[in-house]
C-alpha positions as CSV (number, residue, x, y, z in Angstrom):
1,X,2.4,22.6,14.9
2,X,5.6,22.2,16.6
3,X,8.4,19.8,15.5
4,X,8.1,17.8,18.7
5,X,4.3,17.2,17.7
6,X,5.1,15.8,14.4
7,X,7.7,13.5,15.9
8,X,5.3,12.1,18.5
9,X,2.5,11.8,15.8
10,X,4.7,10.0,13.4
11,X,5.8,7.5,16.0
12,X,2.2,6.9,17.0
13,X,1.4,6.1,13.4
14,X,4.3,3.8,12.7
15,X,3.5,2.1,15.9
16,X,-0.1,1.7,15.0
17,X,1.0,0.1,11.7
18,X,3.5,-2.3,13.5
19,X,0.8,-3.2,16.1
20,X,-1.9,-4.0,13.1
21,X,0.7,-6.5,11.8
22,X,0.8,-8.2,14.9
23,X,-2.7,-7.6,15.8
24,X,-2.3,-5.7,18.7
25,X,-3.0,-2.1,17.4
26,X,-3.6,-0.5,20.8
27,X,-0.3,-1.8,22.2
28,X,1.5,-0.6,19.2
29,X,0.0,2.8,19.4
30,X,0.9,2.9,23.2
31,X,4.8,1.9,22.4
32,X,4.9,4.5,19.5
33,X,3.4,7.1,21.9
34,X,6.0,6.5,24.4
35,X,8.9,6.3,21.8
36,X,7.8,9.5,20.4
37,X,7.7,11.5,23.7
38,X,11.1,10.2,24.5
39,X,12.5,11.2,21.1
40,X,10.9,14.6,21.4
41,X,12.1,14.9,24.8
42,X,15.7,13.9,23.8
43,X,15.8,15.9,20.6
44,X,15.2,19.3,22.3
45,X,18.5,19.2,24.4
């Protein structure tokens, strides 16, 4: 597993946790996915 994948998965899990606290798990997952993708994109350079 690549480092970028771990960053994305971690952000998705954190987003899901925050989303569950707000009763909007899917929205939290999607925000976490986008955040993780952007973090992995910018951390490569």
